[in-house]
C-alpha positions in Angstrom: 0.0 0.2 0.1 3.0 2.4 0.6 4.3 1.7 -2.7 1.1 2.5 -4.3 0.9 5.8 -2.3 4.7 6.8 -3.1 3.7 6.3 -6.8 0.8 8.6 -6.7 2.8 11.3 -5.0 4.1 13.9 -7.4 7.9 13.8 -7.4 10.5 15.8 -9.2 12.1 14.3 -12.3 15.4 14.9 -13.2 16.1 14.0 -16.8 19.5 13.9 -18.5 20.1 16.1 -21.1 23.4 15.0 -22.5 22.3 11.5 -23.3 19.6 12.9 -25.8 22.5 15.2 -27.5 25.4 14.6 -29.5 28.5 14.1 -27.8 31.2 16.4 -28.3 33.4 13.8 -30.3 30.3 13.3 -32.4 29.8 16.9 -33.2 33.5 17.6 -34.1 33.3 14.6 -36.2 29.9 16.0 -37.9 31.9 19.2 -38.3 34.8 17.7 -40.0 32.4 15.9 -42.6 30.4 19.0 -43.0 33.6 20.8 -43.8 34.8 18.2 -46.3 31.5 18.4 -48.1 31.2 22.4 -48.0 35.0 22.2 -49.4 34.2 19.8 -52.2 31.0 21.6 -53.2 32.5 24.9 -53.3 35.6 23.8 -55.0 33.5 22.8 -58.0 31.9 26.1 -58.2 32.9 29.0 -56.1 29.4 30.2 -55.6 28.3 27.0 -54.0 30.0 28.3 -51.2 26.9 30.3 -50.3 25.1 27.0 -49.4 28.1 26.3 -47.3 27.3 29.9 -45.8 23.5 29.1 -45.3 24.3 25.6 -43.7 26.4 27.5 -41.4 24.1 30.0 -40.5 21.4 27.2 -39.9 23.9 25.5 -37.4 24.8 28.9 -35.9 21.0 29.6 -35.3 20.7 26.1 -33.6 23.6 27.0 -31.2 21.9 30.2 -30.4 18.8 28.7 -29.9 20.4 26.3 -27.3 22.0 28.9 -25.7 19.2 31.0 -25.2 16.9 28.4 -24.1 17.7 28.9 -20.1 16.8 25.6 -18.8 18.7 23.9 -21.6 21.7 26.0 -21.4 21.9 25.5 -17.7 21.5 21.7 -18.0 24.3 21.5 -20.8 26.6 23.8 -19.2 26.0 21.6 -15.8 26.6 18.1 -17.6 29.0 18.8 -20.5 30.5 22.2 -19.5 31.2 25.3 -21.7 33.6 23.0 -23.9 30.2 21.6 -25.5 29.3 25.1 -26.9 32.6 25.7 -28.1 32.6 22.5 -30.0 29.2 23.6 -31.6 30.9 27.0 -32.4 33.9 25.0 -33.8 31.6 23.0 -35.8 30.0 26.1 -37.4 33.6 27.3 -37.8 34.4 24.4 -40.0 31.9 24.8 -42.4 32.6 28.3 -42.9 36.1 27.5 -43.5 35.6 24.5 -45.6 33.4 26.4 -48.3 35.7 29.8 -48.0 38.9 27.5 -48.5 37.2 25.5 -51.6 36.0 28.8 -53.2 39.4 30.5 -52.8 41.1 27.5 -54.5 38.5 27.6 -57.2 39.0 30.9 -58.0 42.6 30.7 -58.0 42.4 27.9 -60.4 39.9 29.9 -62.5 42.1 32.9 -62.7 45.2 30.7 -63.4 43.3 29.0 -66.2 41.9 32.5 -67.7 45.6 34.1 -67.7 47.3 31.3 -69.6 45.1 32.0 -72.8 45.5 35.6 -72.5 49.2 35.3 -72.3 49.2 32.8 -75.3 47.1 35.2 -77.5 49.3 38.3 -76.5 52.3 36.5 -77.4 50.9 35.6 -80.7 49.9 38.8 -81.6 53.3 40.2 -80.8 54.9 37.7 -83.1 52.3 38.6 -85.9 53.3 42.4 -85.5 56.8 41.7 -85.8 56.7 39.1 -88.5 
């Protein structure tokens, strides 16, 4: 009878937050994979880095939402520490860096490719004027 009475009384339930969220290594691995995808896509076309920027913006909004939710922030800080939020921001930074680096390499390759025919045609025009 006392067991039944204890079941009917309201009690405070403490739920673990960390077991429902990605761990820090998982967040960092996801960031590395996302950076590789952003790099590969923006390496193909420089303007596809805008997709990586949008992706990073969505991730940043998620981090901001987690930080702004007071109860979640306190629970995560209590269980994981500030390093969890640092890992989330590192994930955002990885996506931005991957997209930017791929776009820079794409633009450099494009400029190098455009410079070669211009030099060849200029030297051909110089030869024709001389000879």
